[in-house]
C-alpha positions in Angstrom: -9.7 4.2 57.9 -8.7 6.8 55.9 -7.5 5.9 51.9 -3.9 6.4 51.5 -2.6 6.3 48.2 0.3 4.2 47.4 2.7 5.3 44.5 4.6 3.1 44.1 2.1 0.6 44.5 0.3 2.3 41.1 3.3 1.6 39.3 3.3 -2.2 39.2 1.4 -4.6 37.4 -1.6 -6.1 38.4 -0.9 -9.2 35.9 2.9 -10.5 35.7 4.3 -9.9 32.2 4.2 -13.1 29.6 8.6 -12.4 29.5 10.3 -13.0 32.0 13.7 -12.0 32.2 15.9 -14.6 30.8 13.5 -14.0 27.5 12.7 -11.0 27.4 14.1 -9.2 24.0 16.0 -12.5 23.3 17.0 -12.5 19.5 15.0 -15.9 17.7 16.5 -19.6 17.9 15.1 -21.8 15.8 13.1 -24.4 17.6 14.2 -27.7 15.9 11.9 -29.0 13.8 13.8 -29.6 10.6 17.3 -31.2 11.1 18.4 -31.8 8.0 17.9 -29.6 4.4 15.5 -32.1 2.5 13.6 -31.6 6.3 13.4 -27.9 5.4 12.3 -28.2 2.2 9.6 -31.2 3.0 8.6 -28.4 6.1 7.8 -26.2 3.4 5.8 -27.6 1.7 3.4 -28.5 4.9 3.6 -24.7 5.3 2.5 -23.7 1.6 5.6 -21.6 1.5 6.6 -20.6 -2.0 9.8 -18.3 -3.4 8.3 -15.2 -3.3 9.9 -11.4 -3.0 10.2 -10.2 1.0 10.2 -6.8 3.0 12.3 -6.5 6.3 8.7 -6.0 8.2 8.0 -9.9 6.6 11.5 -11.1 7.4 11.0 -9.6 11.2 7.8 -11.1 11.3 8.2 -14.8 10.4 9.4 -17.5 12.7 12.5 -18.7 13.0 12.0 -21.5 10.6 10.3 -19.8 7.9 13.4 -17.5 7.8 15.4 -20.5 7.4 13.6 -21.9 4.9 13.5 -18.6 2.9 17.3 -18.2 3.5 17.7 -22.3 1.6 14.8 -21.9 -0.9 14.6 -18.4 -1.2 18.2 -17.1 -0.7 17.8 -14.4 -3.8 14.7 -12.7 -2.6 15.8 -12.9 0.9 19.2 -11.4 0.6 17.1 -8.5 -2.0 15.1 -7.4 1.3 18.2 -6.7 3.3 20.2 -4.9 0.3 16.7 -2.6 0.0 16.5 -1.7 3.2 20.0 -0.9 3.3 19.3 1.2 0.7 16.9 3.0 2.4 19.1 3.5 5.2 21.9 4.9 3.0 18.9 7.2 1.1 17.8 8.6 4.2 21.7 9.4 5.2 22.1 11.7 2.3 18.6 13.3 2.0 20.2 15.7 4.1 23.4 16.2 1.7 23.5 18.5 -0.9 26.0 18.6 -3.8 27.8 21.6 -4.6 
């Protein structure tokens, strides 16, 4: 019997994806580890978290619980990361414009 190529079969994955259709691309949802602000503070101490400057790439890589901790206990630096990112976007938009 001769081999016949099947184009449809070649486009299919041999291994299933880890994400299901219901979770693919879903936003971060906090798994409830800390139920109150004091629990969140204790969790931060166990994880050795300390207030520090943050970047958007760090925030994007954080777990939802860590994000909640930084929002509560490192709020100034947390908000500054978003402001810096907004400034970068504004600067990129204004690069092509020249004032006459």
